[in-house]
C-alpha positions in Angstrom: 0.0 0.0 0.0 1.4 3.4 -0.9 1.5 6.5 1.2 -1.8 8.1 2.1 -2.9 11.5 3.0 -6.0 12.4 5.0 -6.9 16.0 4.4 -8.9 18.2 6.7 -10.5 21.1 5.0 -11.5 24.1 6.8 -13.2 25.5 3.8 -14.0 28.9 4.2 -17.2 27.3 3.5 -18.3 30.6 4.2 -20.0 33.3 2.6 -19.8 35.8 5.2 -16.8 36.7 7.0 -18.3 34.5 9.5 -19.1 32.3 6.8 -22.2 30.8 8.0 -23.2 34.3 7.8 -24.4 34.4 4.4 -23.0 31.4 3.1 -21.3 28.4 4.3 -20.0 28.2 7.8 -16.3 28.6 8.1 -13.8 31.1 6.7 -10.4 29.9 5.7 -7.5 30.8 8.1 -4.7 29.3 6.1 -5.5 26.0 4.5 -5.7 22.5 5.8 -5.7 21.9 9.5 -4.2 18.5 9.4 -0.6 17.9 8.6 -0.1 15.9 5.5 3.0 14.2 6.8 1.3 13.3 10.0 -1.5 11.5 8.1 1.1 9.7 6.0 2.7 8.4 9.2 -0.6 7.6 10.8 -1.5 5.3 7.9 1.9 3.8 7.5 2.5 2.9 11.1 -1.0 1.5 11.5 -0.6 -0.6 8.4 2.8 -1.8 9.4 4.6 0.0 6.6 8.2 1.0 7.1 10.1 3.8 5.5 12.9 2.2 3.4 14.4 5.4 2.2 17.8 6.5 3.3 16.5 9.9 4.4 13.0 10.3 5.7 11.1 13.3 4.2 11.0 16.2 6.7 8.9 18.7 4.7 5.3 18.5 3.5 3.9 21.0 1.0 0.2 21.0 0.4 -1.7 23.1 -2.1 -5.5 23.0 -2.2 -8.1 24.8 -4.2 -11.7 25.4 -3.2 -14.8 26.7 -4.9 -18.4 27.2 -3.9 -21.5 29.3 -4.7 -23.9 30.2 -1.9 -27.3 31.5 -2.8 -30.0 29.5 -0.9 -31.3 31.6 2.1 -32.2 30.1 5.4 -33.9 31.5 8.5 -33.4 29.0 11.3 -33.6 25.6 9.5 -36.3 26.8 7.1 -35.3 27.7 3.5 -36.6 31.0 2.2 -37.3 29.7 -1.3 -39.0 32.9 -2.4 -35.6 34.6 -2.5 -34.4 32.4 -5.4 -37.8 32.4 -7.1 -37.8 36.2 -7.1 -34.1 36.4 -8.0 -33.5 38.6 -4.9 -31.1 36.1 -3.5 -27.5 37.1 -2.5 -24.9 35.1 -4.5 -21.4 34.6 -3.2 -18.7 33.0 -5.3 -15.6 31.9 -3.4 -12.4 30.8 -5.1 -9.6 30.1 -2.7 -6.1 28.6 -2.8 -4.6 27.4 0.4 -0.8 26.7 0.7 0.5 24.8 3.7 4.1 24.0 4.5 5.0 21.7 7.5 8.5 20.9 8.9 9.1 17.9 11.0 11.3 18.9 14.0 11.7 15.5 15.6 9.7 12.3 16.3 7.3 14.2 18.5 7.0 17.8 17.1 6.3 19.5 13.8 5.6 23.1 12.9 3.7 24.5 10.0 2.6 27.7 8.3 -0.7 28.1 6.3 -1.2 30.8 3.8 -4.7 31.4 2.2 -5.3 33.3 -1.0 -8.8 34.2 -2.1 -10.8 35.8 -4.9 -14.4 36.5 -3.9 -17.4 37.9 -5.7 -20.7 39.0 -4.2 -23.8 39.7 -6.3 -26.9 41.3 -4.8 -29.8 43.7 -5.2 -30.3 45.2 -1.7 -26.7 46.5 -1.3 -27.2 48.6 -4.4 -30.0 50.4 -6.2 -33.0 48.4 -4.8 -34.0 45.1 -3.2 -37.2 45.0 -5.2 -37.7 42.1 -7.6 -36.6 43.0 -11.1 -34.0 45.6 -9.9 -30.6 45.5 -11.5 -28.0 43.3 -9.9 -24.4 44.5 -9.2 -21.3 42.8 -7.8 -18.5 43.7 -5.4 -15.2 41.9 -5.1 -12.2 41.2 -2.9 -8.9 39.4 -3.5 -5.6 38.9 -1.8 -4.0 37.2 1.2 -6.1 36.0 4.1 -5.3 35.4 7.7 -2.0 33.4 8.1 -1.8 30.7 10.7 1.3 29.3 12.5 0.8 25.9 14.2 2.9 23.5 16.4 1.8 19.9 16.3 2.6 17.1 18.8 1.9 13.4 18.9 -0.4 12.6 21.9 -0.5 9.0 20.8 2.5 8.6 18.5 2.5 6.4 15.4 4.6 3.2 15.8 4.9 0.0 13.8 2.0 -2.2 14.7 0.2 0.6 16.5 -3.3 0.9 15.0 -4.4 4.1 16.6 -2.8 7.6 16.5 -3.8 11.0 17.9 -2.2 14.3 16.9 -2.7 17.6 18.7 -2.2 21.1 17.4 -1.9 24.6 18.9 -1.8 27.6 16.5 -1.8 31.3 16.3 -4.0 33.0 13.7 -2.6 36.4 12.6 -4.7 39.3 11.2 -2.8 39.5 8.0 -5.9 39.5 5.7 -7.4 42.8 4.7 -10.6 43.2 6.9 -11.4 46.7 5.6 -11.6 45.9 1.9 -13.8 48.3 -0.1 -15.5 48.5 -3.4 -18.1 50.5 -5.3 -21.8 50.3 -4.4 -24.5 51.7 -6.7 -26.8 54.4 -5.3 -28.5 54.6 -8.7 -27.7 53.1 -12.1 -25.1 55.9 -12.7 -23.9 57.0 -9.3 -21.8 55.1 -6.8 -20.3 55.3 -3.3 -17.2 53.6 -1.8 -17.7 51.4 1.3 -16.5 48.2 3.0 -17.6 45.0 1.3 -19.9 42.6 3.1 -18.4 40.6 5.9 -18.8 37.4 3.9 -16.1 38.5 1.4 -13.7 40.3 3.6 -10.3 38.6 3.4 -9.6 38.7 7.2 -11.5 39.3 10.4 -9.0 41.8 12.0 -8.3 39.8 15.2 -5.6 37.6 16.6 -6.8 34.1 17.3 -5.8 30.7 18.9 -6.5 27.5 17.1 -6.9 24.1 18.8 -6.8 20.8 16.9 -7.1 17.0 17.5 -6.6 14.6 14.6 -7.2 10.9 15.1 -6.8 7.8 13.1 -7.7 4.1 13.7 -6.9 1.2 11.4 -9.4 -1.7 11.3 -7.5 -3.9 8.8 -5.4 -3.5 5.7 -8.4 -2.1 3.8 -10.6 -0.2 6.2 -9.7 2.7 8.6 -11.4 5.5 10.6 -10.6 9.1 11.0 -11.7 12.1 13.1 -10.8 15.8 13.2 -11.7 18.5 15.6 -10.8 22.2 15.1 -11.8 25.3 17.1 -10.6 28.9 16.5 -10.8 31.2 19.5 -11.1 34.9 18.5 -11.0 37.0 21.7 -11.6 40.3 19.9 -15.2 41.5 20.1 -15.6 43.6 16.9 -13.1 45.1 14.5 -14.9 48.5 14.1 -15.5 48.1 10.4 -18.8 49.6 9.3 -21.5 47.3 7.9 -23.3 50.2 6.1 -21.4 49.8 2.9 -20.5 53.5 2.8 -23.8 54.7 4.3 -24.9 55.9 7.7 -25.8 53.4 10.4 -29.3 53.5 11.8 -30.0 54.2 15.5 -31.2 50.6 15.9 -28.1 49.2 14.3 -26.0 51.2 16.8 -28.2 50.2 19.7 -27.9 46.5 19.0 -24.2 46.7 17.9 -24.8 45.5 14.3 -23.3 48.7 12.8 -19.8 47.2 13.0 -18.4 43.7 12.1 -17.8 41.1 14.8 -14.7 38.8 15.1 -16.4 35.4 15.7 -15.1 32.0 16.8 -15.5 29.1 14.4 -15.2 25.3 14.7 -15.2 22.2 12.6 -15.9 18.5 13.3 -15.2 15.6 10.9 -15.4 11.8 11.2 -15.7 9.0 8.8 -14.2 5.9 7.2 -11.6 5.1 4.5 -11.4 2.3 2.1 -7.9 1.8 0.7 -6.7 -0.4 -2.3 -3.1 0.0 -3.4 -2.6 3.7 -4.2 -6.3 4.7 -4.1 -8.3 5.7 -1.0 -12.0 6.4 -1.0 -13.5 8.0 2.1 -17.0 8.9 3.3 -17.7 10.9 6.4 -19.8 13.5 8.1 -18.7 17.2 8.4 -20.2 19.8 10.8 -18.9 23.4 10.8 -20.3 26.4 12.5 -20.0 30.0 13.5 -21.5 30.3 17.0 -23.6 33.2 18.1 -21.4 33.6 21.2 -17.7 33.2 21.6 -15.8 31.3 24.2 -13.7 34.4 25.2 -14.5 38.1 24.8 -17.7 40.0 24.0 -20.1 39.1 21.2 -20.8 42.6 19.9 -20.9 43.4 16.3 -22.7 42.0 13.2 -22.3 38.3 12.4 -24.4 35.7 10.7 -24.0 32.7 12.9 -24.8 29.4 11.2 -24.0 25.8 11.0 -23.8 23.2 8.2 -24.1 19.4 8.5 -22.7 17.8 5.4 -21.9 14.3 4.0 -18.3 14.4 2.7 -17.2 11.9 0.1 -13.6 12.0 -1.0 -10.9 10.3 -3.0 -7.1 10.3 -2.7 -4.5 8.9 -5.0 -0.8 8.5 -4.1 2.1 8.4 -6.5 5.6 8.3 -5.0 6.0 11.5 -2.9 2.8 13.0 -4.4 -0.8 12.8 -3.3 -3.8 14.0 -5.2 -7.2 14.4 -3.6 -10.8 15.6 -4.2 -13.4 16.2 -1.5 -17.0 17.4 -2.1 -19.0 18.1 1.1 -22.7 18.1 0.3 -25.0 19.9 2.7 -27.8 18.0 4.3 -28.8 20.5 7.0 -28.3 24.2 7.2 -29.3 26.6 10.0 -29.1 30.3 10.7 -29.8 30.8 14.4 -30.2 34.1 16.2 -27.1 36.3 16.4 -26.2 38.3 19.5 -27.7 41.6 18.0 -30.9 39.5 17.2 -31.1 38.4 20.8 -30.6 42.0 22.1 -33.4 43.2 19.8 -35.7 40.4 20.8 -35.2 41.1 24.5 -35.7 44.8 24.0 -38.8 44.7 21.7 -40.3 41.4 22.9 -40.7 40.5 19.3 -38.7 37.6 18.0 -36.0 38.7 15.6 -33.7 36.6 13.4 -32.0 37.4 10.1 -31.3 35.0 7.3 -28.1 33.7 5.7 -27.3 32.2 2.3 -25.6 28.8 2.1 -24.0 26.7 -0.6 -25.4 23.3 -1.6 -21.8 21.9 -1.9 -18.2 22.8 -2.2 -15.4 21.5 -4.3 -12.0 20.9 -2.8 -9.1 19.7 -4.9 -5.5 19.6 -4.1 -2.0 18.1 -4.1 0.5 17.2 -1.5 4.3 16.6 -1.9 6.8 15.2 0.7 10.5 16.0 0.5 
């Protein structure tokens, strides 16, 4: 059996800076959360494969591309189908390239850096001339580097020959390198425009320092079947980044009162688990994926505008290994999407005694394709 890579995608399955906020649920913070070389060793040791090379590879380079289109609006778990029928839906197109480089320090430790690059487009009616059915549709854009992440990894249960189970932990720092104040032109009329910050869903960064926590597990059943699991949580202590949500306009008194006049810096998390079937150089996997932007953070205040949301998806995937290379394709398909109340929604509900909850647009699926190289 050739070398195998189990890839964890933290897709910026998102459409809103807080992803679930208008699209899918997680923004990218620098690529895959699981070390490629770690998964190689997990599979090799569990299957009793030894490294016969004179020099064991110490570097892992991983390049992955992601694409999705979000356009189906949800309020709670109910789809607002009229938005698509009337063509008043908001459409986000996300094209991202994540580059990850990991260096093995010794048998216990590795360190890695993850660099995300993104090109985003957002098409809507309400941000421009009018939200009325039949109004002209315009687009805003953002492109550039996202928030870079540095991570240290350590084996909690180390891979050894004959050892069928492994567990890898990771502790990282997410830096606010992405532009969280990106602007573009918004149409007041068909011929006049104003400049303002683009929607949170297509901002390249969130403007806050963060701490990422990871656990990546692997368990071999036999020479053909194995199990995997991944847990990822990003802690963002900063409450809001002060960037206006009015797209160049003036915030309302209500927006200021309920703190939705500026963008929040939300936490996010991802859970994955599934099984792999391996035959020679080919591995087919099928699992469940759950990603979310919570309404409230673990640390810090929850002020500011966010579209909290969560997505439960079935995630089929395929991986092919050739010498030091690995090629893979994963396509998470959403089976449940939810847009719960945000913190400003809760404040408004408590104040007015009338239930308030915004909606968010989600994607049906995403496409993740990539390549890994060990050297």
